[in-house]
C-alpha positions as CSV (number, residue, x, y, z in Angstrom):
1,M,23.4,0.7,-43.0
2,A,23.1,-0.5,-39.4
3,T,20.9,1.5,-37.2
4,D,21.3,2.0,-33.5
5,E,18.3,0.3,-31.9
6,R,19.2,1.2,-28.3
7,P,16.6,3.3,-26.4
8,K,17.2,7.0,-26.7
9,F,17.1,7.3,-22.9
10,E,17.0,5.3,-19.8
11,L,15.2,6.2,-16.6
12,D,17.5,6.9,-13.7
13,D,16.6,5.7,-10.2
14,T,15.0,9.0,-9.1
15,T,12.8,9.3,-12.2
16,R,11.8,5.7,-11.9
17,A,10.9,6.2,-8.2
18,R,8.8,9.3,-9.0
19,S,7.0,7.4,-11.8
20,Q,6.3,4.5,-9.4
21,R,4.9,7.0,-6.8
22,R,2.5,8.4,-9.4
23,W,1.2,5.0,-10.4
24,R,0.9,4.0,-6.7
25,G,-1.1,7.1,-6.2
26,V,-3.5,6.2,-8.9
27,V,-3.9,2.7,-7.4
28,H,-4.5,4.1,-4.0
29,L,-7.2,6.4,-5.3
30,L,-9.0,3.5,-6.8
31,L,-8.6,1.4,-3.6
32,D,-9.6,4.3,-1.4
33,W,-12.8,4.7,-3.4
34,V,-13.7,1.1,-2.7
35,Y,-12.2,0.8,0.8
36,P,-12.1,4.3,2.5
37,P,-8.8,4.6,4.4
38,R,-8.5,5.4,8.1
39,C,-6.0,7.9,9.6
40,V,-3.0,6.1,11.2
41,G,-3.1,8.7,14.0
42,C,-6.8,9.1,15.0
43,D,-8.6,6.5,13.0
44,R,-10.7,9.1,11.1
45,V,-12.2,7.8,7.9
46,D,-11.1,9.0,4.4
47,A,-7.5,9.8,5.0
48,R,-4.4,7.7,5.9
49,W,-3.0,10.9,7.6
50,C,-5.8,13.4,8.2
51,A,-5.8,17.2,8.2
52,V,-6.3,17.3,12.0
53,C,-3.1,15.2,12.6
54,Q,-1.3,17.3,10.1
55,R,-2.2,20.5,12.0
56,E,-1.1,18.9,15.3
57,L,2.3,18.2,13.8
58,A,2.6,21.7,12.5
59,A,1.7,23.1,16.0
60,A,3.9,20.6,17.9
61,P,6.9,22.2,19.6
62,I,10.4,21.3,18.4
63,T,12.4,19.9,21.3
64,P,15.8,18.9,19.9
65,L,17.4,15.8,21.5
66,R,21.1,15.1,21.4
67,L,22.0,11.4,21.2
68,R,25.2,9.5,21.7
69,V,25.9,7.1,18.9
70,G,29.3,5.4,18.4
71,G,31.2,6.4,15.3
72,L,29.4,9.8,14.9
73,A,30.6,13.2,16.0
74,G,27.0,14.2,16.9
75,V,23.4,13.0,16.5
76,V,20.3,15.1,17.0
77,A,16.6,14.3,16.6
78,T,13.7,16.9,16.4
79,G,11.8,15.3,19.2
80,E,10.6,12.0,20.8
81,Y,8.9,9.4,18.7
82,V,5.5,10.0,20.3
83,G,2.2,11.8,19.5
84,A,1.9,13.8,16.3
85,L,5.5,13.2,15.4
86,R,5.1,9.5,15.6
87,T,1.9,9.6,13.6
88,A,3.5,11.6,10.7
89,I,6.5,9.2,10.5
90,L,4.2,6.2,10.4
91,A,2.1,7.8,7.7
92,L,5.3,8.5,5.7
93,K,6.9,5.2,6.2
94,F,4.1,2.6,6.2
95,N,1.0,4.4,4.9
96,D,2.3,5.7,1.6
97,E,1.9,9.4,2.5
98,P,5.1,11.0,1.2
99,D,3.6,14.5,1.8
100,A,4.2,13.9,5.5
101,A,7.9,14.5,4.7
102,L,7.3,18.2,4.0
103,L,6.6,19.1,7.6
104,L,9.1,16.6,9.0
105,G,11.8,18.0,6.7
106,E,11.0,21.5,7.8
107,R,11.4,20.5,11.5
108,M,14.7,18.8,10.7
109,A,16.0,21.9,8.8
110,R,15.1,24.1,11.8
111,V,16.9,21.9,14.2
112,L,20.0,21.6,12.0
113,A,20.2,25.4,11.8
114,R,20.6,25.4,15.6
115,T,23.8,23.3,15.5
116,N,27.3,24.5,14.8
117,W,28.1,21.5,12.5
118,S,30.0,22.0,9.4
119,F,29.7,19.4,6.6
120,D,30.0,19.0,2.8
121,M,27.1,16.7,1.9
122,V,23.9,15.0,3.1
123,I,23.4,11.3,2.6
124,P,20.0,9.7,3.3
125,V,20.2,6.2,4.9
126,P,19.5,4.0,1.9
127,L,16.9,1.2,1.6
128,Y,17.7,-2.1,-0.1
129,L,16.8,-1.7,-3.8
130,Q,14.1,-4.3,-3.8
131,R,12.5,-2.8,-0.6
132,Q,12.6,0.7,-2.1
133,R,10.9,-0.5,-5.3
134,E,8.2,-2.2,-3.2
135,R,7.6,0.9,-1.2
136,G,8.0,3.2,-4.1
137,Y,10.3,5.6,-2.3
138,N,13.0,5.9,0.4
139,Q,11.5,7.9,3.3
140,S,14.9,9.2,4.3
141,E,15.5,10.5,0.8
142,L,12.1,12.3,0.9
143,L,13.1,14.0,4.1
144,G,16.3,15.2,2.4
145,E,14.3,16.5,-0.5
146,A,12.0,18.3,1.9
147,M,14.9,19.9,3.7
148,A,16.2,21.2,0.4
149,H,13.2,23.6,0.4
150,Y,14.6,25.3,3.5
151,T,18.4,24.9,3.1
152,T,21.0,24.8,0.3
153,I,22.6,21.6,1.5
154,P,23.5,19.2,-1.4
155,M,22.1,15.7,-1.0
156,H,23.9,12.7,-2.6
157,T,21.9,9.5,-2.9
158,S,24.6,7.5,-4.7
159,A,27.4,7.9,-2.1
160,L,26.0,5.1,0.1
161,H,24.2,1.9,-0.9
162,R,22.5,-0.9,1.0
163,V,23.9,-3.9,-0.7
164,R,21.9,-6.7,0.9
165,A,18.5,-7.2,2.5
166,T,18.4,-7.3,6.3
167,R,15.8,-8.6,8.7
168,P,13.4,-6.1,10.3
169,Q,15.1,-4.4,13.3
170,V,11.9,-4.1,15.3
171,G,12.2,-5.9,18.6
172,Q,15.9,-6.7,18.4
173,S,18.6,-5.7,20.9
174,Q,21.3,-3.2,19.9
175,A,23.8,-6.0,19.6
176,A,21.4,-8.0,17.3
177,R,20.7,-4.9,15.3
178,L,24.4,-4.3,14.7
179,H,25.0,-7.9,13.7
180,N,22.0,-7.8,11.3
181,L,23.6,-4.8,9.6
182,Q,27.1,-6.1,9.2
183,H,28.2,-5.7,5.5
184,A,24.8,-4.3,4.6
185,F,26.1,-1.0,3.4
186,R,28.8,0.2,0.9
187,A,30.1,3.7,0.5
188,D,31.7,5.2,-2.7
189,P,35.2,6.4,-1.8
190,S,35.2,8.8,-4.7
191,A,32.2,10.6,-3.2
192,V,33.1,10.7,0.5
193,M,36.9,10.8,0.6
194,G,38.0,13.7,2.7
195,R,34.3,14.9,3.1
196,R,32.3,15.8,6.2
197,I,29.0,13.9,6.1
198,L,25.5,14.4,7.5
199,L,23.4,11.2,7.6
200,L,19.6,11.5,7.5
201,D,17.1,8.9,8.8
202,D,13.5,9.0,10.1
203,V,13.9,7.4,13.5
204,C,16.8,6.7,15.9
205,T,16.0,3.6,18.1
206,T,19.3,2.2,19.3
207,G,21.5,4.1,16.8
208,A,22.6,0.8,15.1
209,T,21.7,1.9,11.6
210,L,23.4,5.3,11.8
211,R,26.4,3.6,13.3
212,A,26.6,1.0,10.6
213,C,26.4,3.7,7.9
214,A,28.9,5.9,9.7
215,D,31.4,3.0,10.0
216,V,31.5,2.3,6.2
217,V,31.5,6.0,5.3
218,R,34.5,6.7,7.5
219,A,36.2,3.6,6.2
220,A,35.8,5.0,2.7
221,G,37.6,8.2,3.8
222,A,35.1,10.5,5.3
223,T,36.7,12.8,7.9
224,V,33.6,13.3,10.2
225,V,30.1,12.0,10.3
226,Y,27.0,13.5,11.9
227,G,23.4,12.2,12.1
228,L,20.0,13.9,12.0
229,T,16.7,12.1,12.5
230,A,13.1,13.2,12.6
231,A,12.6,11.5,16.0
232,A,14.1,9.3,18.6
233,V,12.2,6.6,20.5
234,P,11.7,7.3,24.2
235,A,13.7,4.3,25.4
236,R,16.7,5.6,23.5
237,V,16.1,9.2,24.6
238,S,15.8,8.3,28.3
239,A,19.2,6.5,28.1
240,D,21.2,8.9,26.0
241,R,19.8,12.4,25.7
242,Q,21.2,15.6,27.3
243,T,18.2,17.4,28.6
244,P,17.6,20.0,27.3
245,A,19.7,19.9,24.2
246,R,21.9,23.0,24.0
247,F,23.4,24.3,20.7
């Protein structure tokens, strides 16, 4: 009698990412024992994001900033990309400190509660699959998971995909950023058709990434798209914000 030799289960992307994060944590513990880390914010030894910088973020005031980004009905950030907020995002994004997402997600949930936006789902801005595997997680998805502790908003990670690798956006003009992101994303019409969408990202610089995502989501049938980020860079803020933001 033939037997079914297929595996009894397969890891989905979320389970695989969590497993990768655990193994990366073990590797980092071993490396930290040999080469003590330094805090990305204050250069203290023994932590990539120290308790002092964490307390500074917890105590930092929330100053919501409204931004104008083409293709979105509204975009808001929890503050400028400076100081403790910048330190926490760098720790999350480049120093393998996903715990930084907890405080950032709380800030984002508190800012979102001040808006009058109505939407059906949250979509984190996706990373290209190979980049996410290298990093071990998508920082925007972690921010969404952290927000879930404070809200009941459903997050859908399969509604939007990054389908090709892109060059780093740092140092590029807005026009170059938009060109770099052409055809980089694909939305699932069955997920977004007729829906109101909230896009999540860590930082808004020129708004090119949010705009590229919003364009494909609306082309797939979404009725309205909003954007929420943990921070906005000062250059972007000085050009586009309404001061103070009023909700």
